[in-house]
Each structure stands twice: as structure tokens, then as C-alpha cells.
N, C-alpha and C positions, 0 to 999 in steps of 0.2 A: 879341243883346247882353243882353237881359233874362234869358235862361236862364243865361248865363255869370255874371252878378252874383248870381243866386240860388244857384248852385252854390258860389261863393266864400263867401257868407254862411253856407251850411250847413256847409262845412268849418271855418270859423272857430269857429262855435258848438260843433261836435263836439269840436274841439281844446281849447277852454276848459273844456268839461265833463269831459274826461279828466283834464286837469291839476288841475282843481278838486277832483276826487274821489280822486286817486291816493293821498293821504296821510291821508284822513279816517278816523277811527276810529269803529267802531260800539259798541253798548252792551256788547259783550263784550271791548272793547279789542283787537279783531282788525283789523289794517290790511287794507283791502279789496284792495290790490294783492297781498297775500300769500295770498289765497283761492285756492289751487291744490289740485288733487287730492292726497290723502295716501295712501300705500300702507302697509298693515300686514298682519299675519296673526294667526290664532288657533291656538295650539298645544294648547289644553286640550280634549281629547276625553274626555268623562266616561263614555260608555257605547257599546258596540257589540255586535251579535249578528246572526246570520242566521236566517232562518226559511223554512219551506216555503210556497210560494204555490200557488194553485189551478191545475190543468191546464186550459188553454183549448182545447177541441175544438168548433168551431162549424160544421164543414162547409166552411170556407173556407181551411183550412190548406193550404199548398202542399207540405207533406210529410206522409207517413203513417208512423207508428211501428209497427214489429213488434218486440216485446221480450218477454223472459222472464228478468228479473233478480230479485234479492232485494228490490228496491224496487218494481218495476212490471212488470205483465204487460199487453201490448197486442196487439191483432189489427187488421189492416187489412181493410176491406170495399170491394170494387171491383165496380161494376156496369156492364154494357154493354147496349145497346138496338139496336132496328131490325134484327134478324136477318131475312133473307128468309123468306117463308112457303113451306110445302110443300117443305122441303128433305129430300131422301132420302139424300144422300151427302155426307160431310164428310171431309176429309183434311188431315193436317199442321196441326193446331190448336196454336197457341202463344200464351202470354201473356208479354209482355215488360215488365219493370219497370226503372226507371232510378234510380240512387242515386249520390250524390257523397260521402256520409259513411258509411263502412262500419266494422264492428267488426274486431277482430283475431282471426284464427283461423277455424276451421270453424263453420258455422251451418247447421242443417237447417231447411228450410221445408216446411210441410204446407199443403194446400189442401182446403177443403170447399166444397160448393155450398150456397148459401142460397136457400131458396124463400119467404122472407118479406121484404116490403118494409120500408123504414126511412126515416126523415127525417134527413138529414145533420146538421142543426143541433141535433137532439134526441137522437139515438142515444147511448147510453152502455153501460156494462158490463151493466146490468140491463134496459134498455129499448130497444126498436127505435124508439120515439117516445114522446112524453109520454103516460103512462098505459097503454101497450101493451108488455108484456114480450116477451122473446124466447121463441119456442115451440120447445122441443127437438125436437118431432115434425117440424118443418120443416127441421131440420138433417140433411143427409145426408153420410155419409162417401163421398168420391169415390175413384176409383181413380187419382187423379193421382199419378204417381211422386214420391217425396220428392226434393227438390232440395237438394244441399249446396253452399253458397257458400263458397269459400275465398279469403280476401284479407287484406290488411293495411290499416291505417288509411291512407286516401289522400283527396285532394281532387279527383282527376280523375273524370270521369263514367264510370260503368260500368253494364252492363246485366245483368239476371238473366232467363233465358229458361226458362219452364216448358212442358213438353209437356202439353196438356190432352186427355184422352181424348175421342174424337169422340162417344161415347155420352152424355157429360155435356151436350154442346151439343144433341144430338138430343132428349134428355129435356126440355130447356128448351122446344124448339119444339113437342113433342108435348103439353105441358101448357099451352100457350098463355100462358106467363108474359110479363109486360111487360118484365122485366129479367132478365138473366143475371148473378147475383151470386155472387161468390166471397169466402170468408173465408180470409185468409192468416195463418198463425200459426207459432210455433216452440216447440219444447220444449227447445231448446238454451239454456243460460245465456248469452245473448248478446242483441244488439239490432242493428237496422239501420233506416235511414230510406229511404223511397222517395218519388219525386216523385208528386204527386197530379194530378188532372185540372185543377187551377188553374195548373199549371206547363206550360211549353212541351214538356217531356219527360215527358208523362203516360203512364199505362199503355196498352198496345196489345194488342188481341186480333186475331189474324190466322188465317185458315184458308181452304182451297180448298173449294168446294162445287158440287154439281149439284142441280138441282131434280128431275131424273130421269135415267135412264140414257141418254136420247136428247139431252139438252142438253149444251152445252159447259161445261167447268169454269170457274167464276168465282172471284174472290178477295174475301173479306170482310176488310176492314182498317179497324178503327175504334178510336178512343181511348175512354177511360172516359167513360160518361155521367154518373156521379156516384160519389163515394167518401167515406169517412171512416175514422176509427179509433176503437176503443173501448178504454178503458184501465181497469185495475184496480190501484189503489195498495195496496201491502202495508200493512195496518193497523199493523204493528209498526215501520214506517219512522219515523225521527225527524222531529219537526215543527219543532224549533228547535235552534240550536247557540249556546251562550253564548260570548262573547268571541271571535267570529270575524267576518270581513268578507269574504264571498265570494258568488258567484253561480253558479247552474247553470241551464241552459235546459230540461233534461229530466232529472229532474223539476225544475220551476221552484223557484228559491231566491232570496229577496230579502235585503237587508241593512239594518239599522237603525244609525244613527249620530247621536250627539248631541254637540254642541260647546258650551262655555260662553261666553257673550257677556258681557264685563265692561266697565264704563265706561272703564277705563284704556286699553282697546283703541282708543278713539276720541278720545284726548286729543292735541292738537297738541303735538309735542315742543318747539315754540318758546314755548309758554305754560306758565308755572310757577305763576301766582298765581290761578288760577280757583277760585272757591268752588263748593260742591256745587250750588247753584242754577244757576250758569252751565253747569256740566258737564251737568246734566240737560237744560237747554234745548238745549244743543248736540247731544246725542245724539238727542233727540226730533225735531229739525228738520234734521239733516244729510242729505245725499243720498248713497246708495250708488251709485257709478258702475258698479262691476263687482265681483262676488264669485263665487268658485268653490272647490269642494273638490278638492284635488289628492290622488289616490290612486295609490300606486306598486304596480305589478303584480308579484306573487310568481310568476314564471313557473315556477320549479322545483316548486311545489305546485299548479299549474294544469293542467287537462286540455285540451290544445290539439292540433289536428291539425297535420300538418306544414305548413311555410310560413307565410304571413301570414294572420291571421284578423281579421275585422272585429267589434269589440264596440260595442254601442250601449246606453247606460245613461241612464235618466231619473230625476231626483230628485223626490220628493213630500214635501210638508210633512205632518207628523203633527198631527192635530187634538186629541189629548188626551194626558194624561200617561202615560208608559210607565215603570213602576217596576221591572220585571224582564223578563228575556228570555222571549219568547213570540211566538205568532203574532199579527200585527197585521192586522185585517180591512181589506179594501180600502175599505170605507165610511168608515174612519177616516183616509183619506189625501186630500190636496188636491193637484191638479195645477195648476201655474201656467204659463200659456202662455209667459211671458217666460223661464222656465227652459229648457224644451224638452228635447230629447234630444241627447246628445253621442255622436258616432260617431268611432271611431279605429281605425286599423290597428295590430295588435300582432304582432310577430315571435315565433315559438315558441322562438327561441334564448334561453338564460338571459341576462338582462340586467336588472340591478336599477335601471336608469335609466329604464325605460319607465313612463310614467304616463298618466293620463287626468284632465282637468280638467272637473269637472261644474258647470255654471253654476247658482248659487243666488241671484243678485242680488235678485229680488223677495222671496225667503224671508228673507234677512238684512235687507232694508229693512223688511219688516213687523215683524220682531222688535225692531229698535232704535228704530222709531218708536212702539212700543207697540200697534200694531194687531193683532199676532199674538203668542201665547205661544210660547216656545221649547220645544217638545216634541220636537225632533229631526227628522230626515229619514229617509225610506226610499228606497233606491236599487234600481231594477228594471231588469233587462235587457230590451231590446226584442225579443230573439230567443227569448223563453220559448216552450216547446213546439215549437220549430223544429229545434234541433240539440242535441248533447250536449256542447257546450263548457262547461267549468266553470272559472271565473275566481276566483282568490283574490288579495286585496290585502293588503299589509302593514297591520297594525292599530296601535292605540295602544300595544301592548306590544312592537313591533319592537325588536330589539336595537340596530339602527342607527337612532338618533333622526331622522336626516335622511329616512328612509323612512316615518315615521309620517304619518297623515293630517293635513292642515293646511287651514285655511280662509284663502285669500288674498283680500284685498279692497282696493278703492280708494274713497275717499269724499271729499266736498267739504263744508266747514263751511258753516253758514248765514250769510247776508249780515248778519243783525242779530239 
């Protein structure tokens, strides 16, 4: 009985509180019962451009790039270990590589044997590891036959099989090398990606062998022990592109976008007589419930493979003023956890209605509260250095105004 009386008294008190406050006005003459989230958008995009990002090769990439284009030359290095000792006979040696993103037309592959060790996370075009250059004397031309791969762009898994001369593997065992390393490159104006040892479909070296003429034939079948790719970017390649809004994963390209935040964007349409002091107070203390940049994808000018592709983009806040198009150093960018990465499936068919919404709630909140300056944002693909997708969005100069970038947001006014 006591508990029932207590519950009734609580309900009566709560009801009186609600009715007593429903029509009370605060210092800004805002009726509290009308304090509901308000939706609006920012159409004023004042600056946009794209710029080249750094290529990230750290030994943990799940794909290896083999390329010879006007922009980039890249070679894959693959190493195998644990070959049986005292091998006298080897037969039918093959190297199998797997790829799901392939170029159009013919592409010739060449292979050399490398007798120098390297560190995956440190190897680059000039060095095998930090402070240790590649030694030409340790690079040997092998007799591996040139392999020509003919295919069209596809997303289905495919394999490339190379015949490896038995003498190459025997030379490895005779010199007591820890690793059997191969450099795979091309002189064709083309590119391809192959899966690395970090992927389930990693490179495979296979051959039959005997320790001597009296032993039975056995099979060596192992996946890559370690691998990486070394890349040389053409110095003449452009570093930034003015008045564009696009991304590419290889070579990586980011985009910069700045939108103007004005006080009138946060004025309640039901309030008409607020003075400047009230408006400034409201802007500084309001809550941004949700904010995102909507970008419409220009499929006709994007480089996609057939079918559906997954794009993942992350927004970063810029820490200092950007006056003209140029490369923005990664140290000048701030990542906010509450923004995160947006992932979306995109069809390769021409369709001007496809878009992606990039969450920037904490970025906009920091700008309107005065905690952060509005220096713009940088948008980065999460698939950089992984594939050759190139994505272009309609920018602020799009002929169809409905396709131009816009910031959509929902906010709640302060209580007092």
C-alpha cells in the first residue's frame, strides 16, 4: 500500500511539472515546448580541389602493384622459404599469382631473381631497408619465360601461372640463401594488382623434387613467406588539381572542400525579432544533432570496374587556413572519431541520383560553438593504395544545382 501511494504522488508531481513548464518562456523568448530539432542545409561551397596523397606501402598491404604507366612504375617482390636441403632434382616448378582487378588488353610480365634480403615495411624504390640501398650486383637476369596476360577488366578471381626454370631454384639451394626472392615487373604500359601473403589467395610456389636419384619424388607447395612492392612515382605527375572533387586509390588522391557557415543558417524561422546578441548566444550554445556532406557521384567520369563497387570515405578537419589549391600535409589534418568512415555500394551504371553522405557532426559542432576555426575539410578514400578505382563527384560548379555538394544538418536550440 505504501509503494502504491508513493507511485501516485510521483505521477502527480511529474504531471504538475510538465504543465507548469509547457508555456514558460526563456530569456530568448523561445517557448520550451517548441524546442524541437530544426533541419537546414548549407549550399555555399566556397572552395574545392583535389591533391595527390602519399603512397602507403608498409608490408601489410593485401595487394601488390605491378605497373608501368606515365604516373607510376611499380615492381612486386615475393619471397619463399623452407626449401628442403640437398635437393638434386627439380621438375615442373610454377609460381601462381591471383588477381581480381585486371587491366584491359595484353600485359607482359618479366621475372628476375633477387639475392638480397629486404624489410617489408622499409623497402622502397631506392632502398632494401632503411640505410641499405639495392645492390645491382645482386640482381640476376633469370631465364624465366616472359608471360603475357590477356584479359579485360573484371571482378572475378583469376590466376597467372609462371613457369620457373629449375636452375633458378637449384641456384638458390646451392648458395645456401635463406629466402628465394623474385622481382616481378612489366615493361608494358599497363598495370595489375595481385594478392599478397596477407590475403587468403596468396602467391604459391610449387614444384616436384628429389633429394637424389634413389628417393621418391615429393612435392614442394608453399605460399609466400613475405612480400612487398616498390614504387617509383613520375616526378612530372601532377600534385594537385584546381576546382575538382575526386578521389583515386592508386595513385592516391584526396579532395578538399570548404563550406561557409553563416549565422542565418541557424535562425529559427519562427523567430523574427532576435537581436544580434541573442543570435550569437544561440549559435554558440545550440546542439548539432546530426550533420553530413552529401556528394553526388559523377559515374560517367569515374573509373569503375563492372558491377557494384564499395567506396569508403573519411572526412578530416583542416587545422590551418588554405588560401589556394595545393597539397595539404597529413600533419595538418585532424581525425574525429565521431565522424568515422562512411561506406557505400555504388553501381557502375550511369545514374546521377547516386550519392554518399559523409558525417561531419563533430566538425560542424566545433565550428559553430567557436571551439574550432572553419578551415574546411579533407576527404580521403579508405582504399588508398589498394585498387585503381577513381571516383569523381559533382562539384560546386555542376550545371544541375541539385547535384552540387551540400551540408545537411539538424540542430536543437539552447534551453535558455
